[in-house]
C-alpha positions as CSV (number, residue, x, y, z in Angstrom):
1,X,21.6,39.2,-51.6
2,X,23.3,41.6,-48.2
3,X,27.2,42.9,-49.7
4,X,29.4,44.6,-47.7
5,X,29.5,48.1,-50.7
6,X,31.7,50.6,-48.4
7,X,33.9,50.6,-45.7
8,X,32.3,51.3,-42.3
9,X,31.6,55.3,-41.9
10,X,30.9,57.5,-39.0
11,X,27.2,57.2,-38.2
12,X,24.4,59.2,-39.7
13,X,26.8,60.2,-42.2
14,X,26.9,59.3,-45.3
15,X,28.7,62.2,-47.3
16,X,30.0,60.8,-50.4
17,X,27.8,57.2,-50.9
18,X,26.2,57.1,-54.5
19,X,28.4,59.2,-56.3
20,X,30.0,56.6,-58.1
21,X,28.0,54.0,-61.0
22,X,30.4,50.9,-59.5
23,X,28.0,51.4,-56.0
24,X,25.1,50.1,-57.5
25,X,24.9,46.4,-58.0
26,X,22.9,45.4,-60.9
27,X,20.7,42.9,-58.4
28,X,18.4,45.6,-57.5
29,X,17.2,45.9,-60.9
30,X,15.0,43.2,-60.4
31,X,13.8,44.6,-57.1
32,X,12.8,47.7,-59.2
33,X,11.0,45.7,-61.9
34,X,9.1,43.9,-59.3
35,X,8.0,47.3,-57.8
36,X,7.8,48.7,-60.6
37,X,4.9,46.3,-61.7
38,X,2.8,47.6,-59.2
39,X,2.4,51.5,-61.4
40,X,-0.8,50.4,-62.1
41,X,-2.2,53.9,-63.3
42,X,-1.1,57.3,-65.2
43,X,0.8,60.6,-63.6
44,X,3.7,61.2,-62.1
45,X,6.4,58.8,-60.7
46,X,8.5,60.5,-57.8
47,X,11.0,58.3,-57.4
48,X,13.3,59.0,-54.5
49,X,16.4,58.1,-54.0
50,X,16.7,57.5,-57.6
51,X,20.4,56.9,-58.2
52,X,21.3,55.7,-61.8
53,X,17.3,55.8,-63.0
54,X,16.4,52.4,-63.5
55,X,13.0,52.9,-62.4
56,X,13.1,55.1,-65.6
57,X,12.5,52.8,-68.9
58,X,10.3,51.1,-67.1
59,X,7.6,53.1,-67.3
60,X,4.3,53.7,-69.4
61,X,4.4,56.6,-71.8
62,X,0.9,58.1,-69.5
63,X,3.6,58.0,-66.5
64,X,6.0,61.3,-65.6
65,X,9.5,60.2,-64.3
66,X,10.8,62.3,-61.2
67,X,14.1,61.6,-60.4
68,X,15.0,62.8,-56.9
69,X,18.8,62.0,-54.9
70,X,20.8,63.8,-52.5
71,X,22.8,64.7,-55.6
72,X,21.9,65.4,-58.6
73,X,21.8,62.3,-61.6
74,X,20.9,64.6,-64.4
75,X,19.6,68.5,-64.7
76,X,16.2,67.2,-64.0
77,X,17.1,65.7,-61.1
78,X,14.8,67.2,-57.5
79,X,17.6,67.3,-55.1
80,X,17.0,66.7,-51.4
81,X,18.8,65.5,-48.6
82,X,16.0,63.3,-46.8
83,X,18.4,63.1,-43.5
84,X,18.3,67.7,-43.3
85,X,15.7,68.7,-45.8
86,X,11.5,69.4,-45.6
87,X,9.9,67.5,-48.4
88,X,9.3,70.1,-50.5
89,X,5.3,70.0,-52.5
90,X,5.7,67.6,-55.0
91,X,3.6,67.9,-57.9
92,X,3.3,63.8,-58.2
93,X,0.7,60.4,-58.0
94,X,3.0,58.1,-56.9
95,X,5.6,58.0,-54.4
96,X,8.7,55.5,-55.2
97,X,11.2,54.2,-52.8
98,X,13.1,51.3,-52.8
99,X,16.1,50.7,-50.9
100,X,16.0,54.5,-49.3
101,X,14.4,53.8,-45.7
102,X,17.6,52.1,-44.6
103,X,19.3,55.3,-44.9
104,X,16.8,57.5,-43.3
105,X,17.8,58.2,-40.0
106,X,14.4,60.2,-38.4
107,X,12.3,57.4,-40.3
108,X,9.2,58.8,-38.6
109,X,9.5,61.9,-39.2
110,X,10.0,61.6,-42.9
111,X,6.9,59.0,-43.2
112,X,5.3,61.7,-41.6
113,X,6.2,63.9,-44.2
114,X,6.0,61.9,-46.9
115,X,1.8,60.7,-46.1
116,X,1.2,64.0,-45.6
117,X,1.5,64.2,-49.5
118,X,-1.1,62.9,-50.5
119,X,0.3,61.0,-53.0
120,X,-2.4,58.6,-54.3
121,X,0.2,55.9,-54.1
122,X,3.1,54.6,-52.5
123,X,6.1,51.9,-53.2
124,X,8.9,51.0,-51.2
125,X,10.8,47.7,-50.2
126,X,12.6,48.1,-46.9
127,X,15.1,45.5,-45.5
128,X,12.9,44.5,-42.5
129,X,14.6,43.2,-39.0
130,X,12.8,40.3,-39.6
131,X,14.5,39.6,-42.5
132,X,17.9,40.5,-41.5
133,X,18.2,41.3,-37.9
134,X,21.6,41.6,-37.3
135,X,22.0,45.1,-36.0
136,X,26.2,46.1,-36.5
137,X,25.9,43.7,-39.9
138,X,22.8,46.7,-40.8
139,X,25.0,49.1,-39.8
140,X,27.6,47.9,-41.7
141,X,26.6,48.3,-44.9
142,X,25.7,52.4,-43.4
143,X,22.1,51.1,-42.5
144,X,20.4,53.9,-40.0
145,X,17.2,53.1,-39.0
146,X,16.3,49.3,-38.1
147,X,12.4,48.6,-38.2
148,X,10.9,45.1,-37.9
149,X,7.4,44.9,-40.8
150,X,4.7,45.8,-38.2
151,X,6.4,49.0,-38.0
152,X,6.4,50.2,-41.4
153,X,3.2,48.4,-41.3
154,X,2.6,51.6,-38.2
155,X,4.4,54.6,-39.6
156,X,1.8,53.9,-43.2
157,X,-1.3,52.3,-42.2
158,X,-3.5,55.9,-40.7
159,X,-3.4,57.1,-44.2
160,X,-2.8,54.0,-46.7
161,X,-3.9,50.6,-46.7
162,X,-1.8,48.0,-47.7
163,X,-2.8,47.1,-51.1
164,X,0.0,44.1,-51.4
165,X,2.8,42.6,-49.9
166,X,5.7,40.4,-51.5
167,X,10.1,40.1,-51.2
168,X,12.7,39.9,-53.6
169,X,15.7,38.4,-52.1
170,X,15.1,39.5,-49.0
171,X,13.7,43.2,-49.1
172,X,9.6,44.0,-48.4
173,X,7.8,45.6,-50.9
174,X,4.9,47.3,-49.6
175,X,2.7,49.1,-51.7
176,X,0.8,51.3,-50.2
177,X,-3.0,53.2,-51.7
178,X,-4.6,56.3,-50.4
179,X,-7.6,56.5,-48.4
180,X,-10.0,59.1,-49.6
181,X,-9.1,62.3,-49.2
């Protein structure tokens, strides 16, 4: 379910968003849980836009958790602004992005950099234009990217194979496995 959580802000400026716990919808736990079920290998999981770190307790003991967000969530958080900072080298096997790409301004450049990190698996959710086509409505949610399912697939499939696709309340879940390195 889409909810208007924030008053309209200047486009391309998300300062202050996601700094309070009340901004996180408990319903998102279902999406994160569905996505976490696709983590079927051991290794470090980089949780981009980790927020309240709802993914961490869902991981198996053989997985290490790497929280990444644009503000520190705890002392382990790797602080990166995905709209401003270059992605550093990450010692992680799986990239996990739940409800993140909607807030990335230059999504093509970000995905290019993400796919060049050679994760074994990328698990992401994105509310595609097919599921929510009202651009004004998307912008009222402070979303800055507006891509179709075909756009998302084309950005990933040069280096990754789509191994699963799912839907959770209008969010398309994509699971990409790295093609042979």
